[in-house]
C-alpha atoms as one frame of an Amber mdcrd trajectory, in Angstrom:
protein
 -52.017 -24.642  39.019 -48.341 -25.563  38.896 -49.158 -29.288  38.798 -52.043
 -28.777  36.365 -54.456 -30.410  38.828 -56.986 -27.600  39.140 -60.122 -28.413
  37.166 -63.695 -27.175  37.111 -64.705 -30.325  39.020 -62.112 -29.708  41.742
 -63.321 -26.119  42.118 -66.983 -27.148  42.271 -66.306 -29.932  44.793 -64.333
 -27.593  47.053 -67.138 -25.010  46.920 -69.838 -27.602  47.634 -67.795 -29.021
  50.537 -68.369 -25.789  52.473 -72.088 -26.601  52.835 -71.340 -28.871  55.788
 -69.000 -26.499  57.598 -69.633 -23.952  60.344 -67.985 -20.644  59.465 -65.339
 -19.555  61.969 -64.254 -16.349  60.202 -65.886 -13.619  58.165 -69.454 -12.424
  58.055 -70.888 -15.946  57.893 -69.380 -16.662  61.321 -72.249 -14.699  62.885
 -74.667 -17.351  61.658 -72.993 -20.193  63.531 -74.686 -23.532  62.920 -77.456
 -21.840  60.903 -74.904 -21.624  58.070 -74.847 -25.410  57.725 -76.473 -26.396
  54.457 -75.426 -23.209  52.676 -72.383 -22.616  50.499 -69.935 -20.217  52.125
 -70.088 -16.870  50.280 -66.308 -16.491  50.297 -65.950 -19.939  48.805 -68.510
 -19.122  46.121 -66.682 -15.949  45.100 -63.321 -17.733  45.148 -64.768 -20.464
  42.934 -65.784 -17.818  40.393 -62.289 -16.344  40.503 -60.562 -19.705  39.993
 -62.981 -20.798  37.267 -62.353 -17.534  35.413 -58.617 -18.049  35.795 -58.922
 -21.532  34.295 -61.032 -20.186  31.431 -58.423 -17.553  30.600 -55.520 -19.993
  30.833 -57.212 -22.493  28.513 -58.225 -20.001  25.814
């Protein structure tokens, strides 16, 4: 945010990147490799938070 580099595309790419990861922490960690191919729930909720923050800042 300080460097004005956070955009909707950056947020979406970061969220989508979690599809190929195995969760090590949180509730998704119980799924192990079965989580591969699914967006991490924590990442999805964080993406909503950051997108809302951007929307408010740019109003």
